[in-house]
N, C-alpha and C positions, 0 to 999 in steps of 0.2 A: 338557809336556816341552820342555827346551832341547837340541836336537839339532843337533850340528855334524857335518858329513860331509867327513873328510879322506881319504876313499877315492878313489884315482884308477886302480883295477884295471881288468881288461878285462871286468867283468860287464855283459852285456847283456841280462839276464832279469830276470824278476821275482824278489824276495827277500821272503819273506814276514817282516814285522817283528812283528806281532802283539800290540803293546802295547795292552792294554785302557783306555781313559779316559785320554789322555794327560795329563800332569800336569807342573808345573813344580818338583816335589818332587826330581828330579834331573836331570843333564845326562847325554847319551849322545853319544859321539865314535867315530867309526868310522876304522880306519886300515888301509891295506895291509899284507899281510904282507912279509917278506924275499922277494927273488926266488926264493929256493931252495925256498920253502914254496907258491907261488902255485899249484902243482898241486893242492895240498891245501887251503889254507885260502882262505876267501872273504874274510874281514876279521877284524881283532881290533877289539872293542868295549870301550871304557873308560867305566865307570859310576861317577859321584860323586854322593853327596847330603849335605847337611849339615841335619839336621832337630834340632840341639841346641836345646832350648827350645820345640820345636813338637811336635804330636801325631805320633805314628808314621802312616806311609802304608802302606796295604796295596795292593800293585801286582799285577795279574793280567796274565798273559801267555797268548796263545793257544798252542796246540800248534803244532809245526812239524817238518820232516823232519830238521833238521840235528842233529849232534853238536855240543855246545858244551862246550868246556873251559874251566871257570872258576876265577879266582883272586881269591877274597874271602874276608875274616876269618869264620871259622865256616862258610863255605859254598864251599869250594873242592872242585872234583871234576870227573869226566868225567859229563856229562849226557846220557844217550841220547835218541833221538828222543822226543818227547813225544806221548802219547795223549790227555792231558787238559789242561784250563786249569791253569797253574801260578800259585801266588800267593806272594809273597814280602813280608814285613814290612821295611820301611825305616824306620830309626830310628838316631838318633845321627849320627856323621860317619864316612863310609866312603868309601873308594876301591876300585876293582878292576878288572879285566880280564877279557873272555871271548873265546875264540876260536871263531868259528864256522867249522866244516870244511865243504867241499863234501859235500852228500849223496852217499854212494857212496864216498867216499874214506878214511873212518877206519878200516875193517878193516884197513888195512895197519898203523896203529898199534897197534889193539886185539889183532890176532892171533887173532882170533876172530870169528864171525858177529855183526854188528851187531845181529841180533834179540836177542841175548843180554842186551844192554843197554837195550833198548827200554822206555821208560817207568820207567826207574831210574837212579840215581847211582851211580858206581864212584869209590872214592878215587883221587885223582891219582897216588900212589905206586904203586898197583896196575899202572897203564899206563906211567909214565914213570919210576919209580923214586925213590930217596930224594931226588934232585936236585929233584924237583917241590916239596918242602915249602920247601927254600930258596928257590926262585923265587917261591912264594906269598909268603914273608917279604919278598923284595925289593920285589914289587908293592905290598905294605901300605904300605912305607916309602918307596917312589919320590918323588923330588921333582916329576916331570913325567911326562907321557904317554910321551914317548920312551923314558924309562927302563924303564917297564913293558912297552912293545913289545918292546924290545931284549932284556930279561931272557927273555920268553917265547920269542921266536923262537930264542934260542939254545938254549933247553930242547928245542924241536922240531927244531932242525937237528942237535942231539947224538943224536938217535934217527933216524937216517937209514932210509927206508923207500922201497919203490917201488911202484907202482901195478901190480896184475895187468891182463891185458886185460879180464877180467870186470868189475874195479873201473872201468876206464875207460868199458866199456859203461853200466854201472849209473849213473856219474856224468853221461854224455851223455843217457842216458835221462830223468834228472829234469830236466836242463836243456832237453830237448825240451818237458816238461811246463811249464816255467817260462817258456819263451820264446814258446809258443804257447797262448794262452787258448782256441783252438778244441779242443784236446784234451781232451774230457770223459770219455771212456770208454777202457778198457783195449784195446779193440780198436783204437782209433785210434791209441794209443801204440805198439801192435805194427806197426800199418803204417806209421808214421813211423820206427821204428827198424829194420824188416825181421827183427824177432825173433818168435819163436813165443810165445804166451800162456804156455805151461808154463815156458819159459825165463825169461821176464821175471819171472814169479811167484817162481821159485827165485832169481833175481839180485837182486830187491828185498828179500827176506828176508835173504839173505847180506850184502849190501853196504849196503843203505839202512836195513834194520830195519824195515820195515812192508810191507804189500801194495801193488801199484801203484795200486789203486783209492783206497786212503787218501791216497797221495800226490796224486793228483789232486784229491782232495776238499779237501785242505788249501790247495792254490793257489786253487782256485774259491772257497771260503769266506772265504780272506784277503781276495781281491779283494771280495767281497761285504761285509766288516766296513769295508775302506777306503771304499767307497761309501756305506754307511750313516752313516759317520762326517760325509763331504762333502756329501751330498745333504740339502737341508734338510727336504723332505718326501718320503721315498722312496716310490717306487712299488715294491711288493714283488712284484707279479705281473710287471711290466716287468723287474725286476732278476732275477727267475727265469728268464725267457726269455734274456735278455742272458748269463747264466752257463751256458745249456745245459740248463735243467732242463725236464722236460716239463709240469711243473705247480708250482704256488705250495707246494702242501702237502708235496711231496717236499723242495722248497728248505728249507723252514722246520724239517723234521725233520732235515736234514743240518746245519742251521746250529746247532741246538740241541745235537745230538751233539757238535760241535766246540766250541762256545763255552760250553755250559751255560746259554744264553739263547735266547729267541726273537728274531729280527731287530728286532722292535719294542722289546724289552727293552734290546737291546745298543744301539740308537741313542738311546734316552732315557738310558742309562747315559753314552753318549759326549757327548752334548749338554749334559747337566748338568754334566759335568767342564769344559766349554768356558765355561758360564755362570759357573761358579765361579771361572775363571781368565781374564778377558776379555783381559788385557793381557800374556797369557804370549808368549814369544819363539819363533817358529817357524822360526828361521834354521836 
């Protein structure tokens, strides 16, 4: 994958990327949102691929907590927090843009609990009205990334919302997990935020769309996936300990639940992709 990072926002915590077996089949570039949207949006991501005359590429993406709003030909929509590995077939020549919302903030736009869209997609027009279809077409025909970002920013700004106190607490709780890899249990999250377990459970269902235990697991196992890619000969027992697991078997079960593969299978897949594309651009 050729990834360019134009993001210059205030993110100081881990953000799960989740791309399985990176490839040069596409380019991914991140951009900051308009200042008016900084409280809601972590970044825009522009994706392009040109596989004309080449075999299609099946790209797998790990589950994550964020709501992503996507503008792609035939695949535009509001994508709820994912519980399973997602696979998308890349073929032909396509450009599009996605908006990654800060976990905990999208309820303001949705007007309903985020758990209602967990694991599923909702049409853009259901949330943003008829103007969203026009914006999707503007993104498809845009001459450059700036036009795409501007069109989507304008759509979001035209739907002004405010964050409730509970939404702010939810976003802060997720960022506590993202900022501190030492948070491996819900009890630790409650101690960090000063909130009761019952309140945290309800808050996550309402504003994040998943239980807090699952949120912690996503960050831990995304860290594991990254290390499996970068470490030449992974020490699975040692990795389990570093991630806060009491034993290796628990780590392997959790990893398979999230990724659909054992750590060893995942590492082999990632390393095979690197060997197939030895000269890929990692900028």
